[in-house]
Backbone bond lengths (Angstrom), bond angles and torsions (degrees), N, CA, C in turn:
res aa  C-N    CA-C-N  psi(-1)  N-CA   C-N-CA  omega(-1)  CA-C   N-CA-C  phi
1 M - - - 1.447 - - 1.529 109.30 -
2 D 1.327 115.97 137.89 1.461 121.60 179.37 1.528 108.81 -90.92
3 Y 1.307 116.63 116.62 1.460 121.80 -176.82 1.528 113.00 -94.94
4 R 1.339 117.68 8.55 1.461 120.16 -177.70 1.526 112.02 -56.18
5 L 1.325 117.03 -46.71 1.463 119.70 -178.12 1.524 110.66 -62.21
6 Y 1.327 117.20 -43.69 1.470 120.37 179.92 1.528 111.00 -60.88
7 E 1.318 115.95 -41.79 1.463 120.43 179.29 1.528 110.35 -63.75
8 T 1.313 116.60 -41.45 1.455 120.51 -179.61 1.528 110.77 -67.65
9 I 1.322 117.67 -40.33 1.471 121.15 175.65 1.530 109.58 -58.82
10 A 1.320 116.13 -47.46 1.468 120.38 -179.64 1.522 111.20 -62.69
11 D 1.329 117.30 -42.02 1.464 120.44 179.92 1.524 111.62 -64.31
12 I 1.328 117.33 -44.54 1.462 120.13 179.72 1.530 110.26 -66.99
13 A 1.323 117.78 -39.69 1.465 120.85 177.78 1.533 110.15 -62.18
14 Y 1.318 116.64 -40.52 1.465 120.81 178.02 1.527 110.04 -62.50
15 I 1.335 116.33 -47.53 1.466 121.11 179.85 1.534 110.12 -59.82
16 A 1.326 116.55 -45.49 1.466 120.90 179.78 1.524 110.66 -61.10
17 G 1.314 117.06 -42.66 1.464 120.64 177.66 1.515 111.87 -65.39
18 Y 1.307 116.73 -42.69 1.460 121.83 178.79 1.528 110.67 -59.71
19 K 1.318 115.59 -37.77 1.468 121.05 -179.97 1.529 112.11 -87.14
20 K 1.337 115.59 6.63 1.467 122.69 178.09 1.532 112.20 57.53
21 Y 1.324 115.08 36.83 1.462 119.39 178.41 1.530 109.68 -76.81
22 Y 1.308 115.95 128.07 1.463 121.94 175.54 1.518 107.98 -157.06
23 S 1.318 117.28 121.65 1.461 122.07 -177.62 1.524 112.51 -83.08
24 G 1.322 116.20 -15.69 1.458 120.52 -174.49 1.521 111.47 112.42
25 D 1.330 116.10 -9.48 1.471 121.37 179.87 1.528 108.16 -141.25
26 S 1.310 116.25 105.26 1.466 120.67 -175.20 1.527 112.88 -63.42
27 R 1.325 117.91 -31.02 1.476 120.41 178.11 1.522 111.21 -67.68
28 V 1.321 116.08 -39.71 1.467 120.13 176.46 1.530 109.21 -65.98
29 D 1.317 116.73 -42.41 1.467 120.34 179.40 1.524 111.10 -60.55
30 M 1.327 117.29 -45.33 1.466 119.61 179.85 1.521 111.21 -64.07
31 S 1.312 116.73 -39.40 1.463 120.46 177.03 1.525 110.44 -61.35
32 E 1.325 116.69 -43.01 1.466 120.90 177.67 1.522 110.93 -62.67
33 I 1.306 117.02 -46.26 1.474 121.02 -178.76 1.522 110.72 -61.38
34 I 1.314 117.91 -41.97 1.466 120.97 177.20 1.528 110.07 -63.12
35 S 1.329 116.27 -42.06 1.459 120.74 178.33 1.527 110.88 -62.85
36 W 1.324 117.48 -45.16 1.458 121.13 179.56 1.528 110.85 -62.42
37 A 1.320 116.84 -43.59 1.464 120.62 -179.92 1.530 110.88 -63.77
38 T 1.312 116.06 -42.20 1.468 120.29 178.68 1.524 110.18 -61.59
39 K 1.326 116.61 -42.13 1.460 121.18 -178.82 1.521 111.43 -66.10
40 I 1.316 118.23 -46.71 1.466 119.10 -178.56 1.530 110.80 -66.66
41 E 1.317 116.89 -34.62 1.466 119.51 175.81 1.530 110.33 -65.91
42 E 1.317 116.73 -37.07 1.464 120.84 177.40 1.531 110.15 -65.50
43 I 1.318 116.71 -43.98 1.465 121.29 179.12 1.523 110.84 -59.65
44 H 1.321 116.73 -39.44 1.467 122.14 -174.86 1.528 113.05 -107.83
45 K 1.318 117.75 26.91 1.466 120.20 -174.98 1.524 113.67 -60.50
46 E 1.310 117.91 -28.25 1.463 121.18 -179.89 1.528 112.55 -88.49
47 N 1.302 116.23 -8.23 1.453 121.10 -175.31 1.529 110.43 -88.37
48 E 1.304 115.31 126.12 1.468 120.70 176.37 1.523 111.71 -92.26
49 W 1.326 116.67 1.69 1.461 124.73 178.20 1.519 113.72 63.95
50 Y 1.328 117.02 21.44 1.459 118.93 176.40 1.524 111.45 -80.19
51 D 1.341 116.41 -29.09 1.454 119.58 -175.72 1.532 112.77 -110.50
52 Q 1.314 117.93 3.38 1.454 121.75 177.92 1.522 108.39 -135.21
53 D 1.300 114.41 156.52 1.455 117.94 179.20 1.530 109.34 -89.26
54 Y 1.295 115.94 108.98 1.462 123.87 -177.96 1.526 112.19 -53.47
55 M 1.318 117.28 -50.84 1.465 120.00 -175.23 1.522 112.23 -64.75
56 I 1.320 118.02 -36.08 1.470 119.88 177.32 1.517 109.87 -62.43
57 E 1.317 117.31 -45.03 1.469 121.26 179.43 1.529 111.69 -63.97
58 V 1.324 116.87 -44.29 1.465 120.59 -179.89 1.525 110.27 -66.15
59 E 1.311 117.77 -42.43 1.467 120.64 179.16 1.523 111.28 -62.91
60 K 1.326 117.64 -44.34 1.469 120.39 178.53 1.524 110.33 -61.18
61 Y 1.321 116.11 -45.10 1.465 120.52 -178.82 1.533 111.05 -64.85
62 A 1.326 116.83 -46.40 1.465 121.02 -179.94 1.529 110.61 -62.88
63 D 1.323 117.39 -43.26 1.469 120.59 177.90 1.521 110.77 -58.32
64 Q 1.329 116.17 -45.53 1.460 120.46 179.79 1.526 110.79 -61.06
65 K 1.330 117.65 -46.78 1.464 121.51 -178.17 1.528 111.64 -66.43
66 I 1.309 117.67 -38.95 1.470 121.18 178.19 1.527 109.59 -64.56
67 R 1.337 117.40 -44.79 1.473 120.33 177.51 1.529 110.81 -59.88
68 E 1.342 116.73 -45.41 1.465 120.73 179.22 1.527 111.00 -60.37
69 Q 1.319 116.74 -44.21 1.466 120.81 -177.93 1.524 111.19 -67.86
70 K 1.323 117.12 -40.37 1.469 120.21 177.23 1.520 110.40 -62.29
71 Q 1.331 117.46 -41.75 1.465 120.95 178.64 1.526 110.41 -64.54
72 F 1.324 116.43 -42.42 1.470 120.96 177.39 1.519 110.76 -59.12
73 L 1.317 117.19 -47.57 1.460 121.78 -179.30 1.535 110.85 -63.86
74 K 1.318 115.95 -37.98 1.455 120.34 178.32 1.536 110.18 -64.16
75 N 1.330 116.22 -41.90 1.456 120.61 -178.90 1.532 112.99 -67.37
76 I 1.328 117.26 -37.11 1.469 118.39 -179.04 1.522 111.99 -78.90
77 A 1.336 116.63 -17.40 1.464 120.31 179.14 1.525 112.17 -77.91
78 R 1.306 116.09 -13.62 1.481 120.11 -178.46 1.485 112.01 -73.84
């Protein structure tokens, strides 16, 4: 079994928690995190991470998605 996706989900969830990201609905947040992890794994499906730093890429991607989601939530709250 390939655990890459599970590891990426856990890493993004950790980053989101560290950054105190919470939309107000934990089920929606988990769904988003799973979606983000699936997408980044799809983007890097050919990458074995031997020549790139996995955590740097995941952190950049998670930061971008968290910023986008926070902006979205801010816009719909108006």
